[in-house]
N, C-alpha and C positions, 0 to 999 in steps of 0.2 A: 923663408928662403933666401938664402945667401948668392951671390953670383956665381960661385962654383957649381950649385946644384942647378941653376939656370942654364950653365953652359952644358952641363952633363945631361939633362933632360928637358929641353927647351919647350916640348909639347906640355908637359905638366905644368912647368912654369908659367906660359901664357893662360893656361886653363885657371890656373890659381888668380893669376891678374884679371882675367876677363871675369870671373866670378865677382872677385873685390868690386870691380869696376860696375857691375850690374846692381850689386848690394847698395853700392853709394847711388847710383843712378836713380834706384827706387826712394831712396831718401830725398834725393833731389826733386823729384816729381811730386813729393808730398810738400815740400818747402816751397816750390813754385806755387803750388795753390792756396798754403796756409800762410805763408809771409805777409802777403799784401793784405789779406784780410785782418791779420793781427795789428799790422802797422796803420791800417785805416781806422780801426777801433782806438787805437792808441792816439791818434790825430784829432779823432772827434773829441775824446776825452780832455785832452790837453786845450782844445779850441774852446770847450764848455768852460773850464777852469779859467780861461783868460778873459771870456767874456762875462763871467760870473751867472753862467746859466746853470739850471739843474743839471745833475748828473744823469745819464742815459738809463733806463731801466736795467737793470741788472741781468746780464745774459748767461746763459749756460758757459761754462768753462770751455775755452777754445785757445789751445795753445800748439806748439809742435808736436807734444806728445799725446794730446788728448781732444777730441775724442779717437777712438781708436777707428782705423781705415773703414769706411763704410761707403755704400752708395750713395750718391749726393741726392738721386731720386726718391727713392724708397727707404733710405736709411738703414737697410739691412747691413750688418757686420760682415765685412768680408771673412771668409774663411782661410785658414793659413795657406791652404794650397792655391788660393786665388791670389795671395800677395808674392807667390814666388817671382822675384824679378824677371821680366821677358817672358817666361813661360805661363805666368799667370793670365796675361792677356791673352795669348794665343789659345790657352786651354778654354778661356771663356769665350773665344771668337769674338772678341771686344765688345762683349754686352753682359750686364748685370745677370747673375744666376737667377736672381728673384723676379726682376720686374721687366728684364729684357731690354732695359734702355741702354743706349750706346755708351761705351766708355770711351772719353776722349782719347783721340790717338797720340796726343802730346805726352801720356804717360809712357806708353812703350817707346816713342820716340827720344825721350830724355834718358831713359833706361840704356836704349842702344846706343845713343850717341857718348853717355858715359863710359859704358863699356869699350866704346871705340878709342876714346880718349886715353883710358888705362892703357890699352893694347899699344896705342901709337906712340905713347910715352915711355913704355919700356923698350919698345923696339928701337927707337930713336936714340935714348940716353942709356938704356939698360936699368938694371936693378941697384939704382945709385940715387943719391940725393936729387940730382939733377932731373932724374926720371920721376922720382917723387913730387918734386914742386912743380914739373911740368903738368903732372896729372893733377894737383890741387889747384893750380891755377885754371886748368881746362874745367874742371867741375864748377868753379865758380864763375867762368865765362858762360857755360851751357846755362846755369842757375838765371845769370843776368839777361841773357838773351831771350829766354822763354817768359820771365817776369816782364820785361820791356815790352815784348810782343802782346801780351794780354793786357796790361795795365798802363804801359807807358810811363814807367816809372823805373829808376834803378837804385835800389835801396841802400842807403849810405851803411845800413847793417852788413852789407857785403863789400861795397865798393872800398869803403875805408880801411877795415881791416886787412884786406888785401893790397891795398896800396902799401900799408906799413910793411906787410909781410915781405912784399916786394923790395923794399928797403932792407929790410932783414938779412934774407937770403943771398942779396948781393953785397952784404958787409964783407964777405970774402971771395967775391968776384963769382958767383954761380953762373949767373948768365951775362952779366956786365959789371963793370968796376962799380964801385960804390959812387964816386963822383959822377960817373955817367948816369948813373940810376938817380941820385938827388937831381941834378940837371933836368933829367928826362922827367921827372915827376912834375918840378916846378914849372918848366918850360912847357909841358903839355897842358898843363892846366892854364896857364897865363894866356897861351895862345888861343884856345878855344874859347876862354873869358873876352879877349879882345875881339875875337870873331862875332861873338855873339853880340856885343855891345855896339860894335860897328855895324852889324845887320840891323839892329835896333834901332840906331839913330837914323840910317838911311831909310827904313822902310816903315817905323813905327810897329814892327811886329818884331815877336821873338820866334828866331831861326833853329832853335834847338832847346833841350832842356839842360839846366844846369847840372844833373848827374851826369851827363856826357862829359863834361869837365874833368870829374873826378874819376870816370872810366877811363879816358885819357892818359890822366895822371898815374893810373894804376899801371897802364901799359910802359910809361915811360920808366916808372920805377921797377919793373921786371926786365925791360928790355933794353935800358938805357937811351940817351937823346939820340944817338946815330940811327936808329932804325923808325924813328917817329915819323919821317916823311914817308916812308914806305907804308906804314900803318895808316896814316891819313889818307895818301894816294889810293890805296886799295879799298878802303871803306868807303870812300868818296865815290869811287867809280862803281864799287857794287851798289852802294845806295841808289845812285843815278840810273845805271841800268835796270835795277829791280823797280825802282819808282817809275820810270819812264815805261816800263812794259805794263805796269798796272794801270798806268793813265790810258795808254794806248788800247787796252782791253776794257778800258771804262769800269775797272774794278777799284779805282782812285780817282779823285778829282785833284787838282792843283791846290786847292784849298784846304784838303784833308791832310791833318799832320801825320807824319810817318815816322816811327821809331829809328833814329840813329845808332842806337846802343848795340843791337843785333850785328852790325856790319863794322862797328868797331872792336867788338868781341871775336868776331872771324878773322879781322885784320890783326889782331894781337896774337891770336892764338897760331895764324899762319907764319908771322914773323918770329915766333918763339922757336920755330922749327927750320924754317927756311930763309928767314931775313938776310942773314950774311951771305948765303950763296946767291941769293937775288940782286942784293947790292953789289957782289963780285962780278955778276954776270952782266949787270947794268952798266959798270965801270968799265969793264972790258970793251962792251959794245960802243961807248962813247970815245974809246981811245984808238978804234979801228979806222 
């Protein structure tokens, strides 16, 4: 569908974009579950080889494509209609058709958020390379958010390719100049690296994971260095408010680690669309 048809029939265009977003979201919900398992198996195998330990017992094939979608409790394969993005979960009423085990709500939430990301990207940037890039970035950030929430890891297999992709799309200044993108990627990584080591020297503890360095660098590559203070401010405030609320309600202790990645992801996504308007609003306010 081209921009002309989008203008002539926006309802149909948004419907197509929404369906595409839901289908991608269905893939992402599977990726969030499977990728950490695949990575852990690879790490286990690599550690055994490095320590000259016997290899693990050969397990059944497990990758992105196999086995087919099934209930993790009773292992019954899902029917085609059960795999329809968004509607499959609703038709099943959130429970396995065979054993009635509750289906984690995160699957529906990922599909819904990815659909929303597709619609927002097109509504803001149109059916353009900027709209497509915004959707791709949103899909990556959604995936990283849920993996970090579940496993407290930010896989290099996602952060590093999208860091390089950010530099590539800004070669022609799609979201920022190339100079700003390069400085943003390098500066973002170095800043959190310095904060990490300063905190460790001062307290003897690690205040964040090193995956956060790469995620912040990813944001710098896409947004440029000028918006990084806004990203860090928003992520830090959101993280502090959320963590404080959990501590006050005794759902979290001060010594319990809390992933910072989801807040960085949300801040990068917000800055992609509203970073410059927010910066302009702030600058106007400081000159009043």
